[in-house]
A tleap script that builds the chain and sets N, CA, C and O, in Angstrom:
source leaprc.protein.ff14SB
mol = sequence {
  NMET LEU LYS ILE THR LEU VAL LYS SER PRO
  ILE GLY ALA VAL PRO LYS ASN ARG ALA THR
  LEU GLN SER MET GLY LEU ARG LYS ILE ASN
  LYS SER ILE ILE LEU PRO ASP ASN PRO CYS
  THR ARG GLY GLN ILE GLN GLN VAL ARG HIE
  LEU ILE LYS VAL GLU GLU VAL GLU GLU CALA
}
set mol.1.N position { -70.440 27.852 32.455 }
set mol.1.CA position { -71.706 27.908 31.815 }
set mol.1.C position { -72.051 26.662 31.114 }
set mol.1.O position { -71.205 26.021 30.489 }
set mol.2.N position { -73.260 26.318 31.207 }
set mol.2.CA position { -73.656 25.156 30.505 }
set mol.2.C position { -74.661 25.351 29.300 }
set mol.2.O position { -75.563 26.184 29.388 }
set mol.3.N position { -74.504 24.624 28.252 }
set mol.3.CA position { -75.456 24.773 27.100 }
set mol.3.C position { -76.279 23.395 27.319 }
set mol.3.O position { -75.770 22.274 27.309 }
set mol.4.N position { -77.608 23.684 27.513 }
set mol.4.CA position { -78.520 22.679 27.652 }
set mol.4.C position { -79.500 22.494 26.384 }
set mol.4.O position { -80.152 23.479 26.037 }
set mol.5.N position { -79.629 21.363 25.720 }
set mol.5.CA position { -80.400 21.173 24.549 }
set mol.5.C position { -81.328 20.016 24.912 }
set mol.5.O position { -80.938 18.965 25.420 }
set mol.6.N position { -82.823 20.361 24.546 }
set mol.6.CA position { -83.837 19.399 24.589 }
set mol.6.C position { -83.746 18.430 23.454 }
set mol.6.O position { -83.834 18.816 22.289 }
set mol.7.N position { -83.571 17.180 23.776 }
set mol.7.CA position { -83.289 16.401 22.514 }
set mol.7.C position { -84.439 15.126 22.567 }
set mol.7.O position { -84.421 14.261 21.691 }
set mol.8.N position { -85.301 15.103 23.527 }
set mol.8.CA position { -86.513 14.273 23.479 }
set mol.8.C position { -87.583 14.842 23.902 }
set mol.8.O position { -87.483 15.748 24.730 }
set mol.9.N position { -88.667 14.486 23.487 }
set mol.9.CA position { -89.996 15.178 23.712 }
set mol.9.C position { -90.417 14.840 25.148 }
set mol.9.O position { -90.211 13.738 25.655 }
set mol.10.N position { -91.046 15.907 25.794 }
set mol.10.CA position { -91.535 15.687 27.303 }
set mol.10.C position { -92.954 15.148 27.342 }
set mol.10.O position { -93.574 15.060 28.402 }
set mol.11.N position { -93.433 14.804 26.221 }
set mol.11.CA position { -95.042 14.526 26.120 }
set mol.11.C position { -95.270 13.546 27.001 }
set mol.11.O position { -96.181 13.705 27.814 }
set mol.12.N position { -94.491 12.351 27.012 }
set mol.12.CA position { -94.821 11.168 27.908 }
set mol.12.C position { -94.326 11.175 29.270 }
set mol.12.O position { -94.527 10.266 30.075 }
set mol.13.N position { -93.557 12.416 29.537 }
set mol.13.CA position { -92.708 12.407 30.917 }
set mol.13.C position { -93.787 12.684 32.172 }
set mol.13.O position { -94.982 12.952 32.054 }
set mol.14.N position { -93.101 12.556 33.264 }
set mol.14.CA position { -93.938 12.782 34.351 }
set mol.14.C position { -94.101 14.287 34.482 }
set mol.14.O position { -93.202 15.050 34.128 }
set mol.15.N position { -95.283 14.722 35.007 }
set mol.15.CA position { -95.522 16.107 35.177 }
set mol.15.C position { -94.582 16.945 35.836 }
set mol.15.O position { -94.414 18.143 35.605 }
set mol.16.N position { -93.943 16.209 36.717 }
set mol.16.CA position { -92.860 17.165 37.493 }
set mol.16.C position { -91.586 17.491 36.536 }
set mol.16.O position { -90.962 18.548 36.632 }
set mol.17.N position { -91.283 16.512 35.642 }
set mol.17.CA position { -90.144 16.655 34.755 }
set mol.17.C position { -90.614 17.684 33.766 }
set mol.17.O position { -89.813 18.590 33.535 }
set mol.18.N position { -91.723 17.705 33.166 }
set mol.18.CA position { -92.097 18.711 32.384 }
set mol.18.C position { -92.246 20.014 33.054 }
set mol.18.O position { -92.167 21.008 32.332 }
set mol.19.N position { -92.416 20.149 34.114 }
set mol.19.CA position { -92.583 21.531 34.836 }
set mol.19.C position { -91.048 21.866 35.106 }
set mol.19.O position { -90.738 23.054 35.008 }
set mol.20.N position { -90.095 20.983 35.422 }
set mol.20.CA position { -88.701 21.250 35.342 }
set mol.20.C position { -88.178 21.800 33.971 }
set mol.20.O position { -87.376 22.732 33.915 }
set mol.21.N position { -88.645 21.211 32.955 }
set mol.21.CA position { -88.130 21.655 31.688 }
set mol.21.C position { -88.753 23.151 31.493 }
set mol.21.O position { -88.024 24.058 31.090 }
set mol.22.N position { -90.030 23.357 31.773 }
set mol.22.CA position { -90.721 24.559 31.532 }
set mol.22.C position { -89.987 25.772 32.227 }
set mol.22.O position { -89.818 26.884 31.727 }
set mol.23.N position { -89.544 25.302 33.600 }
set mol.23.CA position { -88.817 26.337 34.440 }
set mol.23.C position { -87.473 26.737 33.816 }
set mol.23.O position { -87.004 27.868 33.952 }
set mol.24.N position { -86.853 25.713 33.097 }
set mol.24.CA position { -85.391 25.996 32.646 }
set mol.24.C position { -85.519 26.848 31.093 }
set mol.24.O position { -84.550 27.305 30.486 }
set mol.25.N position { -86.852 26.920 30.674 }
set mol.25.CA position { -86.944 27.556 29.377 }
set mol.25.C position { -86.959 26.772 28.211 }
set mol.25.O position { -86.927 27.286 27.093 }
set mol.26.N position { -87.006 25.573 28.399 }
set mol.26.CA position { -87.066 24.532 27.261 }
set mol.26.C position { -88.296 24.049 27.015 }
set mol.26.O position { -88.890 23.270 27.761 }
set mol.27.N position { -88.836 24.621 25.664 }
set mol.27.CA position { -90.238 24.294 25.327 }
set mol.27.C position { -90.329 23.481 23.757 }
set mol.27.O position { -91.299 22.815 23.395 }
set mol.28.N position { -89.294 23.675 23.086 }
set mol.28.CA position { -89.435 22.863 21.885 }
set mol.28.C position { -87.988 21.954 21.714 }
set mol.28.O position { -86.924 22.320 22.213 }
set mol.29.N position { -88.134 20.877 21.026 }
set mol.29.CA position { -87.083 20.087 20.674 }
set mol.29.C position { -86.046 20.758 20.008 }
set mol.29.O position { -86.316 21.591 19.142 }
set mol.30.N position { -84.749 20.455 20.354 }
set mol.30.CA position { -83.468 21.019 19.564 }
set mol.30.C position { -83.286 22.628 20.060 }
set mol.30.O position { -82.361 23.299 19.601 }
set mol.31.N position { -84.139 23.128 20.927 }
set mol.31.CA position { -83.853 24.484 21.469 }
set mol.31.C position { -82.769 24.358 22.524 }
set mol.31.O position { -82.786 23.442 23.346 }
set mol.32.N position { -81.898 25.220 22.494 }
set mol.32.CA position { -80.743 25.252 23.525 }
set mol.32.C position { -80.896 26.569 24.338 }
set mol.32.O position { -81.426 27.599 23.922 }
set mol.33.N position { -80.334 26.363 25.594 }
set mol.33.CA position { -80.156 27.552 26.458 }
set mol.33.C position { -78.925 27.467 27.174 }
set mol.33.O position { -78.311 26.413 27.340 }
set mol.34.N position { -78.556 28.623 27.612 }
set mol.34.CA position { -77.298 28.572 28.359 }
set mol.34.C position { -77.612 29.104 29.733 }
set mol.34.O position { -78.192 30.167 29.953 }
set mol.35.N position { -77.178 28.274 30.610 }
set mol.35.CA position { -77.436 28.582 32.232 }
set mol.35.C position { -76.103 28.386 32.968 }
set mol.35.O position { -75.211 27.639 32.566 }
set mol.36.N position { -76.049 29.195 34.183 }
set mol.36.CA position { -74.793 29.111 34.929 }
set mol.36.C position { -74.764 27.670 35.574 }
set mol.36.O position { -75.782 27.051 35.884 }
set mol.37.N position { -73.487 27.216 35.736 }
set mol.37.CA position { -73.145 26.113 36.435 }
set mol.37.C position { -73.142 26.326 37.904 }
set mol.37.O position { -72.122 26.689 38.490 }
set mol.38.N position { -74.359 26.090 38.556 }
set mol.38.CA position { -74.253 25.914 40.057 }
set mol.38.C position { -75.125 24.756 40.500 }
set mol.38.O position { -75.753 24.146 39.635 }
set mol.39.N position { -75.218 24.399 41.774 }
set mol.39.CA position { -76.085 23.606 42.320 }
set mol.39.C position { -77.449 23.338 41.896 }
set mol.39.O position { -77.904 22.211 41.701 }
set mol.40.N position { -78.126 24.519 41.753 }
set mol.40.CA position { -79.477 24.625 41.476 }
set mol.40.C position { -79.768 23.960 39.930 }
set mol.40.O position { -80.613 23.123 39.614 }
set mol.41.N position { -78.843 24.587 39.162 }
set mol.41.CA position { -79.025 24.000 37.609 }
set mol.41.C position { -78.597 22.645 37.554 }
set mol.41.O position { -79.205 21.896 36.790 }
set mol.42.N position { -77.549 22.154 38.306 }
set mol.42.CA position { -77.203 20.619 38.236 }
set mol.42.C position { -78.333 19.938 38.763 }
set mol.42.O position { -78.601 18.880 38.194 }
set mol.43.N position { -79.114 20.306 39.775 }
set mol.43.CA position { -80.242 19.470 40.389 }
set mol.43.C position { -81.206 19.312 39.268 }
set mol.43.O position { -81.675 18.202 39.012 }
set mol.44.N position { -81.543 20.445 38.545 }
set mol.44.CA position { -82.523 20.296 37.461 }
set mol.44.C position { -82.106 19.435 36.253 }
set mol.44.O position { -82.938 18.802 35.603 }
set mol.45.N position { -80.927 19.433 36.005 }
set mol.45.CA position { -80.324 18.667 34.914 }
set mol.45.C position { -80.341 17.221 35.459 }
set mol.45.O position { -80.532 16.340 34.621 }
set mol.46.N position { -80.177 16.872 36.686 }
set mol.46.CA position { -80.138 15.586 37.112 }
set mol.46.C position { -81.650 15.051 36.981 }
set mol.46.O position { -81.795 13.920 36.519 }
set mol.47.N position { -82.710 15.741 37.333 }
set mol.47.CA position { -83.987 15.360 37.135 }
set mol.47.C position { -84.510 14.931 35.795 }
set mol.47.O position { -85.339 14.029 35.673 }
set mol.48.N position { -83.947 15.677 34.695 }
set mol.48.CA position { -84.474 15.409 33.327 }
set mol.48.C position { -83.212 15.024 32.378 }
set mol.48.O position { -83.111 15.389 31.207 }
set mol.49.N position { -82.313 14.266 33.041 }
set mol.49.CA position { -81.148 13.978 32.208 }
set mol.49.C position { -81.373 13.100 31.068 }
set mol.49.O position { -80.565 13.037 30.140 }
set mol.50.N position { -82.591 12.333 31.118 }
set mol.50.CA position { -82.804 11.543 30.105 }
set mol.50.C position { -83.473 12.093 28.746 }
set mol.50.O position { -83.704 11.419 27.742 }
set mol.51.N position { -83.722 13.408 28.925 }
set mol.51.CA position { -84.448 14.270 27.871 }
set mol.51.C position { -83.527 15.234 27.228 }
set mol.51.O position { -83.751 15.737 26.127 }
set mol.52.N position { -82.563 15.456 27.899 }
set mol.52.CA position { -81.477 16.703 27.461 }
set mol.52.C position { -80.154 16.184 27.275 }
set mol.52.O position { -79.734 15.129 27.750 }
set mol.53.N position { -79.375 17.183 26.380 }
set mol.53.CA position { -77.969 17.086 26.331 }
set mol.53.C position { -77.221 18.250 26.838 }
set mol.53.O position { -77.626 19.382 26.574 }
set mol.54.N position { -76.183 18.066 27.530 }
set mol.54.CA position { -75.588 19.093 28.278 }
set mol.54.C position { -74.051 19.134 27.793 }
set mol.54.O position { -73.345 18.129 27.707 }
set mol.55.N position { -73.671 20.349 27.512 }
set mol.55.CA position { -72.281 20.633 27.064 }
set mol.55.C position { -71.892 21.917 27.860 }
set mol.55.O position { -72.698 22.814 28.108 }
set mol.56.N position { -70.505 21.922 28.258 }
set mol.56.CA position { -69.931 22.989 28.915 }
set mol.56.C position { -69.482 23.989 27.624 }
set mol.56.O position { -69.014 23.634 26.542 }
set mol.57.N position { -69.761 25.266 28.065 }
set mol.57.CA position { -69.253 26.347 27.132 }
set mol.57.C position { -68.534 27.424 27.974 }
set mol.57.O position { -68.783 27.559 29.172 }
set mol.58.N position { -67.700 28.134 27.362 }
set mol.58.CA position { -67.129 29.131 28.014 }
set mol.58.C position { -68.090 30.472 28.026 }
set mol.58.O position { -68.980 30.649 27.194 }
set mol.59.N position { -67.780 31.381 29.083 }
set mol.59.CA position { -68.509 32.593 29.180 }
set mol.59.C position { -68.460 33.473 27.943 }
set mol.59.O position { -67.394 33.621 27.345 }
set mol.60.N position { -69.368 33.952 27.616 }
set mol.60.CA position { -69.337 34.868 26.271 }
set mol.60.C position { -69.154 36.409 26.780 }
set mol.60.O position { -69.097 37.327 25.962 }
savepdb mol mol.pdb
quit
């Protein structure tokens, strides 16, 4: 599982990047979500890697 935290505002970001963050569920700065570690999630992370912080967490 991956813990993803939004650390930079998407206000000046490309609309495609903003849409990616919305689809991941990140709407406010410092909000964290936990998503499964799969190729789909990794692709989303790669697109917005300059706006987020990613940590590995164990399944709860």
